[in-house]
C-alpha positions in Angstrom: 81.8 78.0 112.4 82.9 74.4 111.9 84.9 73.1 114.9 86.1 70.1 112.9 88.0 72.4 110.5 90.4 74.2 112.8 91.9 74.3 116.3 91.4 77.7 117.9 91.1 78.8 121.5 87.7 80.0 122.6 89.2 83.5 123.2 90.6 83.6 119.7 87.3 82.6 118.1 85.5 85.3 120.0 88.0 87.9 119.1 87.9 86.9 115.4 84.1 86.9 115.3 84.0 90.4 116.8 86.6 91.5 114.3 84.5 90.2 111.4 81.3 91.7 112.8 82.8 95.1 113.3 84.3 95.1 109.9 81.1 93.9 108.2 78.8 96.6 109.7 80.5 99.7 108.3 82.6 101.0 105.4 86.3 102.0 105.9 86.6 99.5 108.8 89.9 98.0 107.8 92.8 98.5 110.1 95.9 96.6 111.3 95.3 95.3 114.8 98.0 96.3 117.3 99.1 92.7 117.9 99.8 92.2 114.2 102.0 95.2 113.6 105.2 94.2 111.6 104.2 90.5 111.9 105.8 90.0 108.5 109.1 91.7 109.3 112.0 89.6 107.9 109.6 87.4 105.9 109.0 87.3 102.1 105.8 86.3 100.3 104.6 85.0 96.9 101.0 84.9 95.8 100.2 82.6 92.9 96.9 83.5 91.2 94.5 81.3 89.2 91.3 82.3 87.4 89.6 85.5 86.3 90.1 89.2 86.7 88.3 89.1 90.0 91.0 86.8 91.4 93.7 89.1 90.1 92.1 92.0 91.8 91.8 90.0 95.0 95.5 89.2 94.8 96.3 92.9 94.6 94.5 93.5 97.8 96.1 90.5 99.5 99.5 91.8 98.6 98.6 95.2 99.8 97.8 93.9 103.2 100.9 91.7 103.4 103.1 94.7 102.6 101.4 96.7 105.4 102.2 93.8 107.7 105.9 94.1 106.9 106.2 91.3 104.4 108.4 91.8 101.3 107.3 90.5 97.9 109.5 87.7 96.5 109.9 87.3 92.7 110.6 83.6 93.1 108.0 81.2 94.5 110.4 78.7 95.9 112.4 81.4 97.9 109.4 82.9 99.7 108.7 82.4 103.4 104.9 82.6 102.8 103.2 81.2 99.7 99.5 81.8 99.1 97.6 80.1 96.3 94.7 82.3 95.2 92.5 79.7 93.6 89.7 79.3 91.1 86.8 76.9 91.3 85.1 77.6 87.9 86.6 74.6 86.1 87.9 71.2 87.2 91.3 71.7 85.5 92.0 74.7 87.7 91.4 72.7 90.8 93.6 69.9 89.6 96.5 72.4 89.1 96.1 73.6 92.6 96.1 70.1 94.2 99.3 69.4 92.2 100.9 72.5 93.5 99.9 71.6 97.1 101.8 68.3 96.9 104.8 69.9 95.2 105.1 72.6 97.9 105.0 70.2 100.8 108.7 69.6 100.7 109.4 73.3 101.4 108.3 72.7 105.0 111.4 70.5 105.7 113.8 73.0 103.9 112.6 76.3 105.4 111.6 76.2 109.1 109.9 79.7 108.7 107.9 78.5 105.6 104.1 79.1 105.8 101.6 77.9 103.2 98.1 79.0 102.6 95.1 78.5 100.2 92.6 81.2 99.5 90.1 82.3 96.9 87.2 80.4 95.4 88.1 76.8 96.1 87.9 77.1 99.9 84.4 78.5 99.6 83.3 75.0 98.6 82.7 73.1 101.8 83.6 69.7 100.3 86.9 71.1 98.9 88.0 72.9 102.1 87.5 69.7 104.1 89.5 67.7 101.6 92.3 70.2 101.6 92.5 70.6 105.3 92.3 67.0 106.3 94.7 65.6 103.7 97.4 68.3 103.8 98.7 69.0 107.3 101.5 71.2 105.9 98.9 73.9 105.0 98.9 76.6 107.7 96.1 78.8 106.5 92.9 78.6 104.5 90.5 81.5 103.9 87.9 82.4 101.2 86.7 85.3 99.2 84.5 86.9 101.9 87.2 87.5 104.6 90.3 88.8 102.9 90.2 91.9 105.1 90.8 89.6 108.2 94.1 88.4 106.9 96.1 90.2 109.7 94.1 88.4 112.4 94.6 85.1 110.6 98.3 85.5 110.2 98.6 86.4 113.9 97.0 83.1 114.7 99.4 81.2 112.5 102.7 83.1 113.3 102.4 84.2 116.9 100.2 81.4 118.2 101.5 78.8 115.9 98.1 77.2 115.1 96.6 76.2 111.8 93.7 78.5 110.8 90.7 77.9 108.6 87.9 80.4 108.1 85.6 80.5 105.0 82.5 82.4 105.9 79.4 81.4 104.0 77.8 84.8 104.5 79.1 87.8 102.6 80.5 90.8 104.6 79.5 94.3 103.7 81.9 96.1 101.5 85.0 97.6 103.2 86.3 100.5 101.2 89.8 101.3 102.5 91.6 98.0 101.9 95.2 98.5 100.8 96.2 97.5 97.3 99.4 96.6 95.5 98.6 97.4 91.8 100.3 95.1 89.3 100.4 97.8 86.6 101.2 101.5 86.8 99.1 102.4 83.8 96.1 100.1 83.8 93.8 99.2 86.8 90.8 97.1 87.7 88.2 98.9 89.7 85.6 96.7 91.4 82.1 98.1 91.2 80.4 95.1 92.7 80.9 91.6 93.9 78.8 88.4 93.5 76.1 87.2 91.2 72.4 86.4 91.5 71.8 84.7 88.2 72.5 81.1 89.3 73.2 79.6 85.8 72.9 75.8 86.4 76.6 75.1 85.5 78.1 78.0 87.4 79.7 77.9 90.9 80.3 81.6 91.2 77.2 82.5 93.2 78.2 79.9 95.8 81.9 81.0 96.0 81.6 84.8 95.6 78.1 85.2 97.0 75.1 87.4 96.1 75.3 90.9 94.6 76.9 93.7 96.6 77.4 97.0 94.8 79.8 99.7 95.9 78.5 103.2 96.4 78.9 105.3 93.2 80.9 108.0 95.0 83.5 105.5 96.2 84.0 104.1 92.7 84.3 107.6 91.2 86.7 108.7 93.9 88.9 105.6 93.3 89.0 106.4 89.5 89.9 110.0 90.2 92.7 108.9 92.5 94.0 106.6 89.8 94.0 109.4 87.3 96.0 111.6 89.7 98.5 108.7 90.1 99.0 108.6 86.3 96.9 105.7 85.3 95.7 105.8 81.7 93.1 103.0 81.6 90.5 101.7 84.1 88.4 98.6 83.7 85.2 98.5 85.8 84.9 95.0 87.1 81.9 92.8 88.1 80.5 89.4 87.5 77.6 91.0 85.6 78.1 94.7 85.5 74.6 95.2 84.1 73.3 94.4 87.6 75.3 97.2 89.3 73.2 99.2 91.8 70.1 97.1 91.9 70.8 96.4 95.6 71.4 100.1 96.3 69.5 102.5 94.1 66.1 102.7 92.5 67.0 104.7 89.4 70.8 104.6 89.2 72.3 101.7 87.4 75.3 100.6 85.3 74.7 103.0 82.4 74.5 105.9 84.8 77.7 104.8 86.5 79.5 104.3 83.2 78.5 107.9 82.2 79.7 109.4 85.5 83.1 107.5 85.4 83.6 108.6 81.8 83.1 112.2 82.9 86.2 111.8 85.2 88.2 112.1 81.9 90.1 108.8 82.4 91.8 108.4 79.0 90.6 104.8 78.5 87.6 103.2 80.2 86.5 99.5 79.8 84.1 97.2 81.6 83.7 93.4 82.1 81.5 91.4 82.1 78.0 91.9 80.7 75.4 89.2 80.7 73.6 89.7 77.4 70.1 88.9 78.7 69.8 92.2 80.7 72.3 94.4 78.7 70.7 97.8 78.7 70.8 99.5 75.3 71.4 102.7 77.3 75.0 101.5 77.8 75.5 101.7 74.0 74.1 105.3 74.0 76.6 106.2 76.7 79.4 104.7 74.8 78.4 106.8 71.7 78.7 110.0 73.8 82.1 109.3 75.3 85.1 108.7 73.1 87.1 107.5 76.2 84.9 104.5 76.6 86.6 101.8 74.6 84.6 100.1 71.8 84.9 96.6 73.1 82.1 94.5 74.7 82.3 91.0 76.0 78.9 89.3 75.7 79.0 85.7 76.8 76.1 83.7 75.2 77.4 80.2 76.2 75.4 78.3 73.5 73.7 79.1 70.2 70.8 76.6 71.0 67.7 77.8 72.7 67.0 74.5 74.5 70.6 74.4 75.9 70.2 78.0 77.1 67.0 77.0 78.9 68.8 74.1 80.6 71.6 76.5 81.6 69.0 78.8 83.2 70.1 81.6 80.8 66.9 83.4 79.8 68.4 85.1 76.6 66.5 84.4 73.4 68.8 83.7 70.5 66.8 86.0 68.3 67.2 88.8 70.9 70.9 88.1 71.0 71.2 88.6 67.2 69.2 91.8 67.5 71.5 93.1 70.3 74.7 92.4 68.3 73.1 94.2 65.3 72.1 97.1 67.5 75.7 97.5 68.8 77.3 97.2 65.5 75.1 99.8 63.8 75.8 102.4 66.5 79.4 101.5 67.3 80.8 100.4 63.9 84.3 99.7 65.1 83.2 97.9 68.3 84.8 94.5 68.8 82.6 91.8 70.4 83.7 88.6 72.1 81.8 85.9 73.8 82.1 82.7 75.9 80.9 79.3 74.6 80.5 76.0 76.5 80.7 72.8 74.4 79.3 69.6 75.6 76.7 70.7 78.2 75.1 67.5 79.5 73.4 65.6 76.7 73.9 68.3 74.1 72.8 66.8 70.8 74.7 67.1 67.5 71.9 69.4 66.2 72.2 71.6 69.3 75.9 71.9 68.8 75.4 72.7 65.1 73.1 75.6 66.1 76.0 77.0 68.0 78.2 76.7 65.0 75.6 78.4 62.8 75.3 81.3 65.3 79.0 81.8 65.3 79.1 81.8 61.5 76.3 84.4 61.4 77.7 86.7 64.1 81.5 86.4 63.3 82.8 87.4 66.7 86.2 89.0 67.1 87.1 86.3 69.6 85.6 83.7 71.9 86.7 81.9 75.1 85.6 78.3 74.6 85.5 75.4 77.1 84.3 71.9 77.4 81.6 71.8 80.1 83.1 71.0 83.5 80.7 69.7 86.2 81.0 71.6 89.5 79.8 69.8 92.6 77.0 71.8 94.2 75.5 73.2 90.9 72.2 71.8 89.4 73.9 70.8 86.2 76.3 68.5 88.0 73.3 66.3 88.9 72.4 65.6 85.3 73.4 62.2 83.9 75.5 63.0 80.9 75.6 60.5 78.0 78.0 62.3 75.8 81.5 60.9 75.8 84.6 63.1 76.2 86.0 62.3 72.8 82.9 63.7 71.1 83.1 66.8 73.2 86.8 67.3 72.2 85.9 66.9 68.5 83.2 69.6 68.9 85.6 71.9 70.7 88.2 71.5 68.0 85.6 72.3 65.3 84.4 75.4 67.2 88.0 76.6 67.8 88.9 76.4 64.1 85.9 78.7 63.5 87.0 81.0 66.3 90.5 81.3 64.8 89.1 81.9 61.3 86.9 84.8 62.2 89.5 86.2 64.6 92.0 86.5 61.8 89.4 87.7 59.3 88.4 90.5 61.7 92.0 91.4 62.4 92.8 91.6 58.7 90.3 94.5 58.4 92.8 96.7 60.3 95.7 96.2 57.8 96.8 99.6 56.4 94.8 101.5 59.0 96.2 103.7 61.7 95.3 102.8 65.3 96.0 104.2 68.7 97.9 101.9 71.0 98.5 102.2 74.8 102.1 101.0 75.2 102.5 98.3 77.8 106.1 97.1 77.3 108.0 94.9 75.0 106.6 91.9 73.1 107.1 88.5 74.8 108.2 86.9 71.6 110.4 89.7 70.2 112.2 92.0 72.6 112.8 94.5 69.8 109.1 95.2 69.4 106.8 97.2 71.6 103.4 95.9 72.4 100.0 97.3 73.6 96.3 97.3 72.9 94.0 99.3 70.6 90.7 100.7 71.9 89.1 97.6 70.4 91.2 95.3 72.6 93.4 94.2 69.7 97.0 93.4 70.7 99.6 95.2 68.5 103.3 94.4 68.2 105.1 97.3 66.5 108.4 98.9 65.7 109.1 102.3 67.3 110.4 104.2 70.3 108.0 105.0 73.1 107.6 104.9 76.9 105.3 102.5 78.8 102.1 104.4 79.3 102.3 106.4 76.1 99.4 106.3 73.7 100.9 106.3 70.2 99.7 106.0 66.6 100.6 102.8 64.8 100.1 101.8 61.1 99.1 98.2 60.9 101.1 96.2 58.3 99.9 92.7 58.8 97.5 90.6 61.0 97.3 87.2 62.5 94.7 85.3 64.5 96.3 86.5 67.8 97.6 90.0 67.0 98.2 92.9 64.7 101.7 94.0 63.6 102.7 97.5 62.6 105.1 100.4 62.8 104.8 103.6 64.8 104.2 106.8 62.9 
């Protein structure tokens, strides 16, 4: 515990450490301490979330805890008494946005005497970042990381009742606590964590340092959560992990992700998805399970990051390009309608023109349904950040543009295959661009905007009439 980062009494430090220790040694350890009951009464909160599905899921837990403490959710950031920024550290642009928000919100301190401001998520797990945030921004009351969300009541007690700034970003992961409250953002779709952390240590990636090593949940806890969601009327569940393929390796000898996927599918949830799968250890047994269960949606996200073998080696990604081709072929033969997407990083340090062209060739060969593309962003603390990079930014931007044009071309080409076909759509609401159209997703993760009358949560049949790069259009039948 770094004494330079916060001002706490010795008694409070001891109490907090005991609280963490107790919580980390057993499941179902979460509870609201007596001295924090109704600590949020008369106060509103707003949590702004950056980053991936894991951060979104963390925000649902944070909001669940705040509601238990008596806080009321505000729909407007500037009218809230407590604002938390749940941050992402994966790319530099995400951090820049957060620092801009920190400066903007400073003025609220002078307007609202009850106003409290906190930073949480992945950014505080980086030691250099948390020091910078704390020392340069005295208007920040609270900073915590990804490993101690369950201790939020204790932290807020320190800030509100004892009126002291609080910083706590444990570097050691706590054991999993199962009974954390949750405020689900949707009433029809839900993320279900099956694990936390990652052990792969790709040279460009900060995630193992901000979210820790692999910790899998017990299979019965996962299945029970899904069954509870079914009883509550949820239609779709997404099993969530940094690399779901690694589920269970820290708990079981013979029970892994394909087995869990099979058991969750047997709960009869109407729609089941999973993200994300690292292709290098994607078990073909997963495909066989998907073939057996019609409620497992035919969509797989398989991030390759580069189509060049030398770049993959520098990234510490052990997938062979030829094996990746074979895996895609295997999936498509056995799941003919399955949509496949990927991630690609452009401009990894000293990537040559030929190495980039190899990525372009791979994309042309495999014709993905979609891809999430990025210019490489050096993250302090990762091995790749130490590499001297001789490629200028303008070259990287040109390469990204070329790749994105290819992504758009094949996305539209793949979408056009659905024209005149009838698809099943889970209705999620009205289109953001046309309030007269309903919108939802097909099993293959294709967004559909369509004419018709249905309720949110209905699964309806839609005939596709046209397609664009981003979506399908149709009419309900």
